[in-house]
C-alpha positions as CSV (number, residue, x, y, z in Angstrom):
1,M,0.0,0.0,0.0
2,P,1.6,3.3,-1.1
3,K,2.4,5.7,1.7
4,A,3.4,9.4,1.8
5,T,4.0,11.9,4.6
6,A,2.4,15.3,4.5
7,T,4.0,18.3,6.1
8,C,1.2,20.3,7.8
9,T,0.9,23.5,9.8
10,C,-1.3,23.8,12.9
11,R,-3.8,26.6,12.7
12,H,-3.7,27.0,16.4
13,C,-0.1,27.0,17.4
14,G,1.6,27.4,14.1
15,K,3.7,24.3,14.7
16,T,4.8,22.1,11.8
17,F,3.8,18.5,12.2
18,Y,3.7,15.4,10.0
19,K,0.9,13.1,9.0
20,D,1.3,9.7,7.3
21,L,-1.2,9.1,4.5
22,F,-2.1,5.9,2.7
23,E,-3.9,5.0,-0.5
24,S,-4.8,1.7,-2.2
25,G,-6.4,0.5,-5.4
26,K,-6.2,1.6,-9.0
27,G,-4.4,5.0,-9.4
28,A,-3.2,4.9,-5.8
29,S,-0.1,7.0,-6.4
30,R,-2.0,9.8,-8.1
31,H,-4.7,9.8,-5.4
32,L,-2.0,9.8,-2.8
33,E,-0.4,12.9,-4.3
34,E,-3.8,14.7,-4.3
35,K,-4.3,13.7,-0.7
36,V,-0.9,15.1,0.3
37,H,-1.6,18.3,-1.5
38,W,-5.0,18.6,0.2
39,A,-3.5,17.9,3.7
40,E,-0.6,20.4,3.2
41,N,-3.0,23.1,2.1
42,G,-5.3,23.3,5.1
43,G,-7.0,19.9,4.8
44,I,-5.2,18.7,8.0
45,D,-4.4,21.8,10.1
46,E,-4.6,20.7,13.8
47,C,-1.6,19.1,15.4
48,P,-2.0,16.2,17.8
49,D,-1.3,18.3,20.9
50,C,-3.8,21.0,20.0
51,W,-6.4,18.3,19.1
52,K,-5.9,16.8,22.6
53,N,-6.2,20.2,24.2
54,R,-9.4,21.0,22.3
55,Q,-10.9,17.6,23.2
56,R,-10.0,18.2,26.9
57,A,-11.6,21.7,26.8
58,E,-14.8,20.3,25.2
59,E,-14.9,17.6,27.8
60,K,-14.4,20.1,30.6
61,A,-17.2,22.3,29.3
62,A,-19.6,19.4,29.0
63,G,-19.0,18.3,32.6
64,L,-19.5,14.7,33.6
65,T,-22.1,13.0,31.4
66,C,-23.7,9.5,31.5
67,T,-25.4,7.4,28.9
68,I,-27.4,4.3,29.7
69,R,-27.1,1.4,27.2
70,L,-28.5,-2.1,27.1
71,S,-26.3,-5.1,27.0
72,S,-26.0,-7.2,23.9
73,I,-29.1,-9.2,22.9
74,Y,-26.9,-12.3,22.9
75,D,-25.8,-12.1,26.5
76,D,-27.1,-15.0,28.7
77,A,-27.9,-12.6,31.5
78,P,-28.9,-9.1,30.2
79,S,-27.5,-6.2,32.1
80,V,-27.4,-2.4,31.8
81,Y,-24.4,-0.2,31.3
82,A,-23.7,3.3,32.4
83,I,-21.0,4.9,30.2
84,F,-19.5,8.1,31.6
85,G,-18.2,10.7,29.3
86,G,-17.5,14.4,29.1
87,D,-15.2,15.5,31.9
88,S,-14.7,12.0,33.3
89,Y,-11.0,12.6,33.7
90,S,-11.6,15.1,36.6
91,H,-13.9,12.6,38.3
92,K,-11.8,9.4,37.7
93,D,-11.2,8.8,41.4
94,E,-14.9,9.1,42.2
95,L,-15.8,6.9,39.3
96,K,-13.3,4.2,40.3
97,A,-14.5,4.4,43.9
98,A,-18.1,3.9,42.7
99,G,-17.1,0.6,41.0
100,C,-16.5,1.8,37.4
101,R,-14.0,0.2,35.1
102,W,-11.8,1.9,32.4
103,T,-12.7,-0.3,29.5
104,D,-13.9,-0.5,25.8
105,A,-16.1,-3.5,26.6
106,Y,-19.5,-2.0,26.4
107,P,-22.3,-1.8,23.8
108,A,-22.4,0.6,20.9
109,D,-24.7,3.6,20.9
110,T,-27.5,1.9,19.1
111,V,-28.9,-1.7,19.3
112,I,-28.4,-2.1,15.5
113,A,-24.8,-1.0,15.6
114,D,-24.1,-3.3,18.6
115,M,-25.8,-6.3,16.8
116,L,-23.7,-5.7,13.7
117,G,-20.5,-4.9,15.6
118,M,-20.1,-1.9,13.4
119,T,-17.9,0.2,15.7
120,R,-15.2,-0.3,18.3
121,Q,-15.9,1.6,21.4
122,P,-13.4,4.2,22.8
123,K,-12.3,3.5,26.3
124,A,-14.5,5.0,29.0
125,W,-15.4,4.7,32.7
126,V,-18.2,2.1,32.7
127,M,-20.5,0.8,35.4
128,T,-22.7,-2.3,35.0
129,S,-25.7,-3.7,36.8
130,T,-28.7,-6.0,36.2
131,D,-30.9,-3.4,38.0
132,A,-31.5,-0.4,35.8
133,D,-33.0,1.7,38.6
134,E,-30.1,1.0,40.8
135,L,-27.6,1.9,38.1
136,I,-29.4,5.2,37.2
137,A,-29.5,6.2,40.9
138,A,-25.7,5.5,41.2
139,A,-25.0,7.6,38.2
140,Q,-27.1,10.5,39.5
141,K,-25.4,10.3,42.8
142,L,-22.1,11.0,41.0
143,G,-23.7,14.2,39.7
144,A,-24.0,13.2,36.1
145,P,-27.1,13.9,34.0
146,V,-28.4,10.6,32.7
147,A,-29.4,10.0,29.0
148,L,-31.7,7.0,28.6
149,P,-32.2,4.9,25.4
150,D,-35.0,6.2,23.3
151,N,-38.2,4.2,22.9
152,M,-37.3,3.0,19.4
153,D,-34.0,1.6,20.6
154,L,-35.8,-0.1,23.6
155,D,-38.4,-1.6,21.2
156,T,-35.7,-2.8,18.8
157,W,-33.8,-4.4,21.7
158,A,-36.9,-6.1,23.1
159,A,-37.9,-7.5,19.7
160,A,-34.4,-8.7,18.8
161,R,-33.9,-10.2,22.3
162,A,-37.2,-12.1,22.0
163,E,-36.1,-13.5,18.6
164,V,-32.8,-14.6,20.0
165,L,-34.5,-16.4,22.9
166,R,-37.0,-18.0,20.5
167,I,-34.2,-19.3,18.3
168,R,-32.3,-20.6,21.4
169,E,-35.4,-22.4,22.7
170,K,-36.0,-24.0,19.3
171,E,-32.4,-25.1,19.0
172,Q,-32.4,-26.5,22.6
173,A,-35.6,-28.4,21.9
174,E,-34.1,-29.9,18.8
175,R,-30.9,-30.9,20.7
176,Q,-33.0,-32.5,23.4
177,S,-35.1,-34.4,20.8
178,T,-31.9,-35.6,19.0
179,T,-30.3,-36.6,22.3
180,A,-33.4,-38.5,23.4
181,A,-33.6,-40.3,20.1
182,A,-29.9,-41.2,20.3
183,L,-30.2,-42.5,23.9
184,E,-33.2,-44.6,22.9
185,T,-31.2,-46.1,20.0
186,L,-28.3,-46.7,22.4
187,G,-30.6,-48.6,24.8
188,P,-29.9,-49.6,28.4
189,I,-26.5,-50.4,29.7
190,P,-25.5,-54.1,29.1
191,A,-26.5,-56.2,32.0
192,W,-24.3,-58.6,34.0
193,P,-24.8,-62.3,33.4
194,E,-27.8,-63.7,35.3
195,S,-25.6,-66.2,37.1
196,I,-23.6,-63.3,38.5
197,K,-26.5,-61.1,39.3
198,V,-28.0,-63.7,41.7
199,K,-24.6,-63.7,43.6
200,W,-24.4,-59.9,43.7
201,P,-25.2,-58.6,47.2
202,A,-27.6,-55.6,47.2
203,G,-25.7,-52.3,47.1
204,A,-22.3,-54.0,46.6
205,T,-19.7,-52.6,44.2
206,W,-17.0,-54.3,42.1
207,N,-13.5,-52.9,41.5
208,G,-13.5,-54.3,37.9
209,K,-10.8,-56.9,38.5
210,I,-11.0,-60.7,38.1
211,Y,-8.5,-62.6,40.2
212,G,-7.2,-66.2,40.1
213,K,-6.4,-68.5,37.2
214,P,-8.4,-70.8,34.9
215,G,-10.5,-73.1,37.0
216,A,-10.2,-70.9,40.1
217,R,-11.5,-67.4,39.2
218,N,-13.1,-65.0,41.6
219,I,-14.1,-61.4,42.1
220,Y,-14.7,-59.2,45.2
221,L,-18.0,-57.4,45.6
222,S,-17.5,-54.8,48.4
223,G,-14.9,-57.0,49.9
224,Q,-17.0,-60.2,49.6
225,R,-15.2,-63.0,47.7
226,I,-17.4,-64.5,44.9
227,S,-16.2,-67.6,43.0
228,L,-16.7,-67.7,39.2
229,T,-16.5,-70.4,36.6
230,D,-14.2,-69.8,33.6
231,D,-17.3,-69.2,31.5
232,E,-18.7,-66.6,34.0
233,A,-15.3,-64.9,34.2
234,N,-15.2,-64.6,30.4
235,K,-18.8,-63.3,30.2
236,M,-17.9,-60.7,33.0
237,E,-14.9,-59.4,31.0
238,S,-17.0,-59.2,27.8
239,V,-19.9,-57.4,29.5
240,Q,-17.4,-55.1,31.3
241,R,-15.9,-54.0,27.9
242,A,-19.4,-53.6,26.5
243,R,-20.5,-51.4,29.5
244,A,-17.4,-49.3,29.1
245,Q,-18.1,-48.7,25.5
246,W,-21.8,-47.9,26.3
247,R,-20.7,-45.3,28.9
248,K,-18.4,-43.7,26.3
249,K,-21.1,-43.5,23.7
250,K,-23.6,-42.1,26.3
251,A,-21.1,-39.5,27.4
252,E,-20.6,-38.4,23.7
253,I,-24.3,-38.1,23.2
254,E,-24.8,-36.0,26.3
255,K,-21.8,-33.9,25.5
256,N,-23.4,-32.9,22.2
257,A,-26.8,-32.2,23.8
């Protein structure tokens, strides 16, 4: 991407400062020359220091301001944001003490802009709460006039939020239906051989190990020794593998629910 540096003069302090300019696309070099000419002939005539000073003066004149915004329609638990602007610099200690954070993580100025993620927010002192009345009272206590969302923005937010919840409920119902069908197809966990079940004391547990050697196999159920035939031991091992596989499949189904 072609780049050029314009030599500019500040209309406020008369200082010379430099501004990097960029251009892309067809005819970029020619357009860049035109842009430099424009910048050097009054198009850019405020140096960074004077711009900062002007911003601070405007903020000072505005005093501390507060704008209330609604959280994203996609948030699991909707909340309300108080964004402090204007002369917030002079009140930063009070704002910090009141629980505000210096952050750019807050909603855009309109619901549509926030939904589309159209703009990145500048950093500001921000307070959040799930209780709008509580938040407004806290902002007013700091001496800031509070600007509330207009009715159109509130209606837009409510309608969009309702649609998000409808879609989520539909998707959840579909997942639950799919999960139920998958669990029904999976069926019950494989049962132990009947000859073992009759020997299994009520409430007893097995450590999953079979001891002994062919002709003298046994297991321990909650410490009680149970003798097995070789056929029973083989069936126990087979069912044990099947039950482990069943649990794995069940966990996968429930994970995707």
